[in-house]
C-alpha positions in Angstrom: 19.0 5.2 11.8 20.1 4.8 8.2 18.4 6.5 5.2 17.0 3.1 4.1 15.5 2.5 7.5 13.9 6.0 7.5 12.5 5.4 4.0 11.2 2.0 5.2 9.4 3.6 8.2 7.8 6.3 6.1 6.7 3.7 3.5 5.3 1.5 6.2 3.5 4.4 7.7 1.9 5.2 4.3 0.9 1.5 4.0 -0.7 1.7 7.4 -2.5 5.0 6.5 -4.0 3.3 3.4 -4.9 0.3 5.5 -6.8 2.5 7.9 -8.8 3.9 5.0 -9.6 0.4 3.8 -10.7 -0.5 7.3 -13.0 2.5 7.3 -14.5 1.4 3.9 -14.9 -2.2 5.3 -16.7 -0.7 8.3 -19.2 1.2 6.1 -17.7 4.7 5.8 -19.4 6.5 2.9 -16.2 7.0 0.9 -16.9 4.6 -1.9 -16.2 7.2 -4.6 -12.5 7.2 -3.5 -12.0 3.5 -4.0 -12.5 0.6 -6.4 -12.7 3.1 -9.3 -15.4 5.1 -7.6 -18.1 2.8 -9.0 -20.1 2.8 -5.7 -20.4 6.3 -4.2 -21.3 6.2 -0.5 -21.1 2.9 1.4 -19.6 0.0 -0.6 -21.6 -3.2 -1.2 -20.8 -6.2 1.0 -18.4 -7.9 -1.5 -16.3 -4.7 -1.8 -16.4 -4.1 2.0 -14.9 -7.6 2.4 -12.3 -6.9 -0.3 -11.4 -3.7 1.6 -10.9 -5.7 4.8 -8.6 -8.1 2.9 -6.8 -5.2 1.3 -6.1 -3.7 4.8 -4.5 -6.9 5.9 -2.4 -7.1 2.7 -1.3 -3.5 3.1 -0.1 -4.1 6.6 1.8 -7.2 5.5 3.5 -5.2 2.7 4.5 -2.6 5.2 6.1 -5.3 7.3 7.9 -6.7 4.3 9.4 -3.3 3.6 10.5 -3.0 7.2 12.0 -6.5 7.0 13.9 -5.7 3.8 15.4 -2.6 5.4 16.6 -4.7 8.3 14.3 -3.0 10.9 12.5 -6.3 11.8 13.5 -9.9 11.3 16.6 -11.5 9.8 16.0 -10.7 6.1 17.1 -13.4 3.7 16.2 -14.4 0.2 12.5 -14.8 0.9 12.3 -11.2 2.2 14.2 -9.9 -0.8 11.9 -11.7 -3.2 8.8 -10.6 -1.3 10.1 -7.0 -1.4 10.3 -7.1 -5.2 6.8 -8.6 -5.3 5.6 -5.6 -3.2 7.3 -3.2 -5.7 5.4 -4.8 -8.6 2.1 -4.9 -6.7 2.3 -1.2 -5.7 3.4 -0.2 -9.2 0.3 -1.9 -10.7 -1.9 -0.4 -8.0 -0.5 3.1 -8.5 -1.1 2.8 -12.3 -4.7 1.7 -11.6 -5.2 4.6 -9.2 -3.8 7.1 -11.6 -6.1 5.7 -14.4 -9.2 5.5 -12.2 -12.5 7.0 -13.4 -12.9 8.5 -9.9 -11.3 12.0 -9.7 -11.0 11.8 -5.9 -9.2 8.4 -6.2 -6.8 9.7 -8.8 -6.1 12.9 -6.8 -5.5 11.2 -3.5 -4.4 7.6 -4.1 -2.5 8.3 -7.4 0.2 10.3 -5.6 0.1 8.1 -2.6 0.7 5.1 -4.9 3.7 6.8 -6.5 5.2 7.5 -3.1 4.6 3.8 -2.1 6.4 2.7 -5.3 9.3 5.1 -4.7 9.7 3.9 -1.1 9.3 0.2 -1.8 11.7 0.4 -4.7 14.3 2.3 -2.7 14.2 -0.2 0.1 14.2 -3.2 -2.3 17.3 -1.8 -4.0 19.2 -0.5 -1.1 18.2 -2.8 1.7 20.9 -4.9 3.3 22.0 -8.0 1.5 
């Protein structure tokens, strides 16, 4: 296994872990202070629970894109390369939002996780096979 593949697997695992958290939020876990800027401590309201469910799906798709860019799954190609750069931009914006969150718990947990996701996605986008 190449270094790029290892980075892709770790990055995809981080995406999956955050997706599990979002599924927990969507299911009503009382962790609202750690998400969506901490504006709803406890269980999230319905619209944010739905948004968490959508977020979980998007996170899993992004993990798949990172794996595809690394050549672990699929054939790659231009669409995968473009999508991998879209993932980099998305996670960079998300990490910035998490680091700027009003919620201390969101900043403490998802700020560093976001930075790791940016590092992993960027590494794979740059070094993935052509």
